[in-house]
NUTORZA-214026 format. One record per residue: residue in three letters; chain; z, x, y of N, C-alpha, C in turn. Coordinates in Angstrom, 2 decimals. Layout:
// NUTORZA-214026
PT:ala:A:Z:X:Y:Z:X:Y:Z:X:Y
...
END
This chain:
// NUTORZA-214026
PT:met:A:-6.92:9.16:4.39:-5.83:9.73:5.16:-4.53:9.02:4.80
PT:asp:A:-3.51:9.79:4.57:-2.22:9.22:4.19:-1.41:8.84:5.42
PT:ile:A:-0.34:8.11:5.18:0.56:7.68:6.25:1.98:7.90:5.74
PT:asn:A:2.88:8.36:6.60:4.26:8.53:6.16:5.07:7.28:6.49
PT:val:A:6.29:7.21:5.97:7.08:5.99:6.13:7.48:5.74:7.58
PT:gln:A:7.64:6.81:8.37:7.98:6.63:9.78:6.82:5.95:10.52
PT:glu:A:5.59:6.41:10.25:4.41:5.80:10.88:4.25:4.35:10.42
PT:leu:A:4.49:4.10:9.13:4.39:2.75:8.59:5.41:1.83:9.26
PT:lys:A:6.65:2.27:9.37:7.70:1.45:9.99:7.33:1.13:11.43
PT:gln:A:6.79:2.10:12.13:6.38:1.87:13.52:5.29:0.80:13.60
PT:lys:A:4.32:0.85:12.68:3.25:-0.15:12.64:3.83:-1.54:12.37
PT:ile:A:4.76:-1.62:11.41:5.39:-2.91:11.08:6.18:-3.42:12.28
PT:asp:A:7.00:-2.54:12.87:7.83:-2.94:14.02:6.98:-3.38:15.21
PT:asn:A:5.80:-2.77:15.37:4.92:-3.12:16.49:4.05:-4.33:16.19
PT:gly:A:4.14:-4.86:14.96:3.35:-6.03:14.60:1.86:-5.74:14.50
PT:glu:A:1.52:-4.48:14.18:0.11:-4.12:14.08:-0.54:-4.83:12.89
PT:glu:A:-1.84:-5.07:13.02:-2.61:-5.74:11.97:-3.12:-4.72:10.96
PT:phe:A:-2.80:-4.93:9.70:-3.37:-4.12:8.62:-3.16:-4.86:7.32
PT:val:A:-3.91:-4.49:6.30:-3.77:-5.09:4.97:-2.77:-4.20:4.23
PT:phe:A:-1.69:-4.79:3.73:-0.59:-4.04:3.14:-0.45:-4.44:1.67
PT:ile:A:-0.64:-3.47:0.77:-0.67:-3.76:-0.67:0.35:-2.89:-1.41
PT:asp:A:1.14:-3.54:-2.23:2.13:-2.88:-3.10:1.53:-2.87:-4.50
PT:val:A:1.33:-1.68:-5.10:0.68:-1.59:-6.40:1.67:-1.37:-7.55
PT:arg:A:2.96:-1.61:-7.28:3.96:-1.46:-8.34:3.91:-2.69:-9.26
PT:glu:A:4.76:-2.67:-10.27:4.84:-3.80:-11.19:5.73:-4.90:-10.61
PT:thr:A:5.60:-6.10:-11.14:6.33:-7.26:-10.63:7.84:-7.03:-10.58
PT:his:A:8.41:-6.45:-11.66:9.87:-6.28:-11.68:10.33:-5.30:-10.60
PT:glu:A:9.52:-4.30:-10.28:9.86:-3.35:-9.21:9.82:-4.07:-7.86
PT:tyr:A:8.80:-4.88:-7.68:8.62:-5.64:-6.44:9.78:-6.59:-6.21
PT:glu:A:10.23:-7.22:-7.29:11.33:-8.18:-7.18:12.64:-7.49:-6.82
PT:glu:A:12.82:-6.24:-7.27:14.03:-5.49:-6.95:14.10:-5.12:-5.48
PT:phe:A:12.96:-4.68:-4.93:12.91:-4.24:-3.54:11.46:-4.20:-3.11
PT:asn:A:11.15:-4.81:-1.96:9.78:-4.72:-1.47:9.77:-4.63:0.04
PT:leu:A:8.66:-4.16:0.55:8.50:-3.95:1.99:7.71:-5.07:2.65
PT:gly:A:7.45:-6.13:1.89:6.72:-7.26:2.45:5.22:-7.20:2.24
PT:ala:A:4.78:-6.26:1.43:3.35:-6.14:1.15:2.92:-7.16:0.11
PT:lys:A:1.62:-7.36:0.00:1.06:-8.23:-1.05:1.12:-7.46:-2.37
PT:leu:A:1.66:-8.07:-3.40:1.77:-7.41:-4.70:0.45:-7.53:-5.47
PT:ile:A:-0.15:-6.37:-5.74:-1.31:-6.29:-6.63:-1.06:-5.06:-7.51
PT:pro:A:-0.46:-5.25:-8.70:-0.17:-4.10:-9.56:-1.41:-3.24:-9.79
PT:leu:A:-1.21:-1.94:-9.92:-2.33:-1.00:-10.06:-3.33:-1.46:-11.11
PT:gly:A:-2.85:-1.97:-12.25:-3.74:-2.42:-13.32:-4.63:-3.58:-12.92
PT:asp:A:-4.27:-4.27:-11.82:-5.04:-5.43:-11.36:-5.94:-5.11:-10.17
PT:ile:A:-5.84:-3.91:-9.64:-6.61:-3.56:-8.43:-8.11:-3.74:-8.64
PT:ala:A:-8.63:-3.25:-9.75:-10.08:-3.33:-9.99:-10.57:-4.77:-9.94
PT:thr:A:-9.82:-5.70:-10.53:-10.25:-7.09:-10.53:-9.97:-7.76:-9.19
PT:ala:A:-9.03:-7.23:-8.40:-8.70:-7.82:-7.10:-9.65:-7.37:-5.99
PT:ile:A:-10.46:-6.35:-6.26:-11.34:-5.82:-5.22:-12.23:-6.90:-4.62
PT:ser:A:-12.75:-7.79:-5.45:-13.62:-8.84:-4.92:-12.86:-9.75:-3.94
PT:asp:A:-11.57:-9.96:-4.18:-10.76:-10.78:-3.28:-10.48:-10.05:-1.96
PT:leu:A:-10.60:-8.75:-1.97:-10.30:-7.94:-0.79:-11.54:-7.55:0.00
PT:glu:A:-12.72:-7.95:-0.48:-14.00:-7.56:0.13:-14.02:-7.72:1.64
PT:glu:A:-13.45:-8.81:2.14:-13.50:-9.09:3.58:-12.75:-8.03:4.41
PT:his:A:-11.95:-7.20:3.74:-11.15:-6.19:4.43:-11.73:-4.78:4.34
PT:lys:A:-12.98:-4.66:3.93:-13.58:-3.32:3.74:-13.55:-2.46:5.00
PT:glu:A:-13.63:-3.08:6.16:-13.64:-2.34:7.42:-12.24:-2.22:8.02
PT:ala:A:-11.30:-2.98:7.50:-9.94:-3.01:8.06:-9.11:-1.82:7.57
PT:glu:A:-7.99:-1.60:8.24:-7.04:-0.60:7.76:-6.29:-1.21:6.58
PT:val:A:-6.33:-0.53:5.46:-5.64:-0.97:4.26:-4.59:0.09:3.93
PT:ile:A:-3.34:-0.34:3.80:-2.26:0.59:3.46:-1.72:0.20:2.09
PT:val:A:-1.71:1.18:1.17:-1.23:0.94:-0.19:0.03:1.77:-0.44
PT:his:A:0.96:1.19:-1.19:2.16:1.95:-1.53:2.64:1.60:-2.92
PT:cys:A:3.45:2.50:-3.49:4.11:2.28:-4.77:5.50:2.89:-4.68
PT:arg:A:6.05:3.31:-5.79:7.39:3.88:-5.80:7.42:5.26:-5.15
PT:ser:A:6.46:6.11:-5.53:6.49:7.49:-5.06:5.21:7.95:-4.36
PT:gly:A:4.15:7.20:-4.48:2.87:7.59:-3.89:1.80:7.94:-4.91
PT:ala:A:2.18:8.06:-6.20:1.20:8.44:-7.22:0.27:7.29:-7.58
PT:arg:A:0.83:6.14:-7.95:-0.02:4.99:-8.32:-0.83:4.51:-7.12
PT:ser:A:-0.22:4.52:-5.95:-0.97:4.07:-4.77:-2.09:5.05:-4.44
PT:gly:A:-1.91:6.33:-4.79:-2.99:7.30:-4.62:-4.18:6.94:-5.50
PT:met:A:-3.91:6.47:-6.71:-4.98:6.04:-7.61:-5.66:4.78:-7.05
PT:ala:A:-4.84:3.86:-6.55:-5.40:2.63:-5.96:-6.25:2.97:-4.74
PT:gln:A:-5.78:3.92:-3.95:-6.52:4.37:-2.77:-7.92:4.85:-3.19
PT:gln:A:-7.98:5.67:-4.24:-9.27:6.18:-4.72:-10.18:5.05:-5.19
PT:leu:A:-9.62:4.10:-5.93:-10.42:2.97:-6.42:-11.01:2.18:-5.26
PT:leu:A:-10.21:1.94:-4.24:-10.68:1.17:-3.08:-11.74:1.95:-2.30
PT:ile:A:-11.54:3.23:-2.12:-12.53:4.06:-1.42:-13.84:4.05:-2.20
PT:glu:A:-13.76:4.20:-3.52:-14.96:4.18:-4.34:-15.68:2.83:-4.27
PT:ala:A:-14.91:1.77:-4.00:-15.49:0.42:-3.89:-16.04:0.16:-2.48
PT:gly:A:-15.95:1.16:-1.60:-16.56:1.02:-0.28:-15.61:0.71:0.86
PT:phe:A:-14.32:0.73:0.60:-13.36:0.48:1.68:-13.31:1.72:2.57
PT:lys:A:-13.33:1.51:3.89:-13.52:2.60:4.84:-12.23:3.28:5.29
PT:asn:A:-11.11:2.55:5.31:-9.90:3.09:5.93:-8.69:2.76:5.06
PT:val:A:-8.55:3.47:3.94:-7.45:3.21:3.01:-6.43:4.34:3.13
PT:arg:A:-5.18:3.97:3.40:-4.13:4.96:3.61:-3.04:4.77:2.55
PT:asn:A:-2.60:5.88:2.01:-1.54:5.89:0.99:-0.23:6.27:1.66
PT:val:A:0.84:5.52:1.36:2.16:5.82:1.91:2.76:6.98:1.12
PT:thr:A:2.87:8.15:1.76:3.41:9.32:1.08:4.90:9.11:0.80
PT:gly:A:5.27:9.34:-0.45:6.67:9.18:-0.85:7.04:7.77:-1.24
PT:gly:A:6.21:6.79:-0.88:6.40:5.41:-1.29:7.76:4.81:-0.96
PT:val:A:8.19:3.88:-1.79:9.45:3.18:-1.59:10.62:4.16:-1.61
PT:leu:A:10.54:5.21:-2.42:11.63:6.18:-2.47:11.85:6.81:-1.10
PT:ala:A:10.77:7.19:-0.43:10.88:7.78:0.90:11.38:6.75:1.91
PT:trp:A:10.92:5.52:1.77:11.37:4.45:2.67:12.88:4.28:2.56
PT:gln:A:13.38:4.15:1.32:14.81:3.94:1.11:15.63:5.16:1.57
PT:glu:A:15.08:6.34:1.38:15.76:7.56:1.82:15.90:7.59:3.34
PT:asn:A:14.88:7.10:4.04:14.87:7.13:5.50:15.51:5.92:6.15
PT:phe:A:15.32:4.75:5.54:15.73:3.51:6.20:16.68:2.65:5.39
PT:gly:A:17.04:3.09:4.19:17.93:2.30:3.34:17.20:1.17:2.65
PT:gly:A:17.98:0.29:2.05:17.35:-0.83:1.35:17.66:-0.78:-0.05
END
């Protein structure tokens, strides 16, 4: 199930607990980030073992537009993660709605 930027901002503002992953590249993350843990898409497969403890938790993934995070979402679901949500529109939608 996907999540939009308004729902994501509400979760952040409310201090809700979730695993937040940015799958963009390092240079994109350095330019602008939402405070998520950086795990570039190419590294997701090898990072899955580090994320094992979060298989039952809500995991929210994002990228620039939602395409790469959609791929990461699929990889995590295939690895047995139960609640992986992709941020629709990604950072572009965030900046369009909230600036930055």
